[in-house]
DOTI-991717 format. One record per residue (C-alpha): x negated, y negated, z negated; residue in one letter. Coordinates in Angstrom, 2 decimals, always signed. Layout:
N
<site><c1>X</c1><c2>Y</c2><c3>Z</c3><rest>A</rest></site>
...
//
This chain:
75
<site><c1>-153.14</c1><c2>-58.67</c2><c3>-93.58</c3><rest>X</rest></site>
<site><c1>-154.68</c1><c2>-56.03</c2><c3>-95.68</c3><rest>X</rest></site>
<site><c1>-156.93</c1><c2>-56.59</c2><c3>-98.67</c3><rest>X</rest></site>
<site><c1>-160.14</c1><c2>-55.68</c2><c3>-96.81</c3><rest>X</rest></site>
<site><c1>-159.59</c1><c2>-58.32</c2><c3>-94.11</c3><rest>X</rest></site>
<site><c1>-158.71</c1><c2>-60.94</c2><c3>-96.72</c3><rest>X</rest></site>
<site><c1>-161.88</c1><c2>-60.14</c2><c3>-98.72</c3><rest>X</rest></site>
<site><c1>-164.03</c1><c2>-60.33</c2><c3>-95.57</c3><rest>X</rest></site>
<site><c1>-162.48</c1><c2>-63.65</c2><c3>-94.61</c3><rest>X</rest></site>
<site><c1>-163.05</c1><c2>-65.06</c2><c3>-98.09</c3><rest>X</rest></site>
<site><c1>-166.66</c1><c2>-63.86</c2><c3>-98.13</c3><rest>X</rest></site>
<site><c1>-167.32</c1><c2>-65.44</c2><c3>-94.72</c3><rest>X</rest></site>
<site><c1>-165.79</c1><c2>-68.76</c2><c3>-95.84</c3><rest>X</rest></site>
<site><c1>-167.84</c1><c2>-68.71</c2><c3>-99.05</c3><rest>X</rest></site>
<site><c1>-171.08</c1><c2>-68.12</c2><c3>-97.14</c3><rest>X</rest></site>
<site><c1>-170.23</c1><c2>-70.95</c2><c3>-94.77</c3><rest>X</rest></site>
<site><c1>-169.42</c1><c2>-73.30</c2><c3>-97.66</c3><rest>X</rest></site>
<site><c1>-172.63</c1><c2>-72.34</c2><c3>-99.45</c3><rest>X</rest></site>
<site><c1>-174.73</c1><c2>-73.01</c2><c3>-96.34</c3><rest>X</rest></site>
<site><c1>-173.08</c1><c2>-76.43</c2><c3>-95.89</c3><rest>X</rest></site>
<site><c1>-173.61</c1><c2>-77.26</c2><c3>-99.57</c3><rest>X</rest></site>
<site><c1>-177.30</c1><c2>-76.35</c2><c3>-99.37</c3><rest>X</rest></site>
<site><c1>-177.74</c1><c2>-78.57</c2><c3>-96.30</c3><rest>X</rest></site>
<site><c1>-176.09</c1><c2>-81.47</c2><c3>-98.12</c3><rest>X</rest></site>
<site><c1>-178.28</c1><c2>-80.91</c2><c3>-101.18</c3><rest>X</rest></site>
<site><c1>-181.40</c1><c2>-81.08</c2><c3>-99.01</c3><rest>X</rest></site>
<site><c1>-180.11</c1><c2>-84.25</c2><c3>-97.34</c3><rest>X</rest></site>
<site><c1>-179.49</c1><c2>-85.88</c2><c3>-100.74</c3><rest>X</rest></site>
<site><c1>-182.97</c1><c2>-84.86</c2><c3>-101.95</c3><rest>X</rest></site>
<site><c1>-184.56</c1><c2>-86.49</c2><c3>-98.90</c3><rest>X</rest></site>
<site><c1>-182.50</c1><c2>-89.65</c2><c3>-99.40</c3><rest>X</rest></site>
<site><c1>-183.49</c1><c2>-89.81</c2><c3>-103.08</c3><rest>X</rest></site>
<site><c1>-187.18</c1><c2>-89.39</c2><c3>-102.24</c3><rest>X</rest></site>
<site><c1>-186.93</c1><c2>-92.18</c2><c3>-99.68</c3><rest>X</rest></site>
<site><c1>-185.18</c1><c2>-94.47</c2><c3>-102.16</c3><rest>X</rest></site>
<site><c1>-187.72</c1><c2>-93.61</c2><c3>-104.87</c3><rest>X</rest></site>
<site><c1>-190.56</c1><c2>-94.57</c2><c3>-102.54</c3><rest>X</rest></site>
<site><c1>-188.85</c1><c2>-97.85</c2><c3>-101.66</c3><rest>X</rest></site>
<site><c1>-188.30</c1><c2>-98.69</c2><c3>-105.33</c3><rest>X</rest></site>
<site><c1>-191.91</c1><c2>-97.86</c2><c3>-106.21</c3><rest>X</rest></site>
<site><c1>-193.10</c1><c2>-100.11</c2><c3>-103.39</c3><rest>X</rest></site>
<site><c1>-190.86</c1><c2>-102.95</c2><c3>-104.56</c3><rest>X</rest></site>
<site><c1>-192.09</c1><c2>-102.61</c2><c3>-108.14</c3><rest>X</rest></site>
<site><c1>-195.71</c1><c2>-102.71</c2><c3>-107.01</c3><rest>X</rest></site>
<site><c1>-195.12</c1><c2>-105.82</c2><c3>-104.89</c3><rest>X</rest></site>
<site><c1>-192.84</c1><c2>-107.59</c2><c3>-107.39</c3><rest>X</rest></site>
<site><c1>-193.71</c1><c2>-106.47</c2><c3>-110.94</c3><rest>X</rest></site>
<site><c1>-192.24</c1><c2>-109.56</c2><c3>-112.61</c3><rest>X</rest></site>
<site><c1>-188.89</c1><c2>-109.26</c2><c3>-110.83</c3><rest>X</rest></site>
<site><c1>-188.81</c1><c2>-105.51</c2><c3>-111.52</c3><rest>X</rest></site>
<site><c1>-189.41</c1><c2>-106.14</c2><c3>-115.23</c3><rest>X</rest></site>
<site><c1>-186.67</c1><c2>-108.79</c2><c3>-115.32</c3><rest>X</rest></site>
<site><c1>-184.21</c1><c2>-106.48</c2><c3>-113.57</c3><rest>X</rest></site>
<site><c1>-185.07</c1><c2>-103.65</c2><c3>-115.96</c3><rest>X</rest></site>
<site><c1>-184.62</c1><c2>-105.94</c2><c3>-118.97</c3><rest>X</rest></site>
<site><c1>-181.25</c1><c2>-107.12</c2><c3>-117.66</c3><rest>X</rest></site>
<site><c1>-180.08</c1><c2>-103.56</c2><c3>-117.16</c3><rest>X</rest></site>
<site><c1>-181.26</c1><c2>-102.69</c2><c3>-120.67</c3><rest>X</rest></site>
<site><c1>-179.34</c1><c2>-105.62</c2><c3>-122.17</c3><rest>X</rest></site>
<site><c1>-176.18</c1><c2>-104.69</c2><c3>-120.27</c3><rest>X</rest></site>
<site><c1>-176.39</c1><c2>-101.04</c2><c3>-121.30</c3><rest>X</rest></site>
<site><c1>-177.10</c1><c2>-102.01</c2><c3>-124.90</c3><rest>X</rest></site>
<site><c1>-174.10</c1><c2>-104.35</c2><c3>-124.98</c3><rest>X</rest></site>
<site><c1>-171.87</c1><c2>-101.68</c2><c3>-123.45</c3><rest>X</rest></site>
<site><c1>-173.09</c1><c2>-99.10</c2><c3>-125.96</c3><rest>X</rest></site>
<site><c1>-172.55</c1><c2>-101.48</c2><c3>-128.87</c3><rest>X</rest></site>
<site><c1>-169.03</c1><c2>-102.19</c2><c3>-127.65</c3><rest>X</rest></site>
<site><c1>-168.26</c1><c2>-98.49</c2><c3>-127.36</c3><rest>X</rest></site>
<site><c1>-169.61</c1><c2>-97.82</c2><c3>-130.85</c3><rest>X</rest></site>
<site><c1>-167.44</c1><c2>-100.59</c2><c3>-132.28</c3><rest>X</rest></site>
<site><c1>-164.43</c1><c2>-99.12</c2><c3>-130.56</c3><rest>X</rest></site>
<site><c1>-164.19</c1><c2>-101.97</c2><c3>-128.08</c3><rest>X</rest></site>
<site><c1>-162.69</c1><c2>-104.32</c2><c3>-130.68</c3><rest>X</rest></site>
<site><c1>-163.89</c1><c2>-107.89</c2><c3>-131.13</c3><rest>X</rest></site>
<site><c1>-164.27</c1><c2>-109.12</c2><c3>-134.69</c3><rest>X</rest></site>
//
């Protein structure tokens, strides 16, 4: 194969990959919007549970961060 054919083949493959990537990005955006709407609906219907879940996540993240800052060693 000569260089021109190789370059054309590469360019065609790159365009194809870019088009596929853009389709996947759009699909992920739609999925995230759907999930966001579901979460917002849950929070509106169950504010107490949502607050408890958020607090639990905050405690877990805080504990993990504290452990990382200590170097993971128990005293």
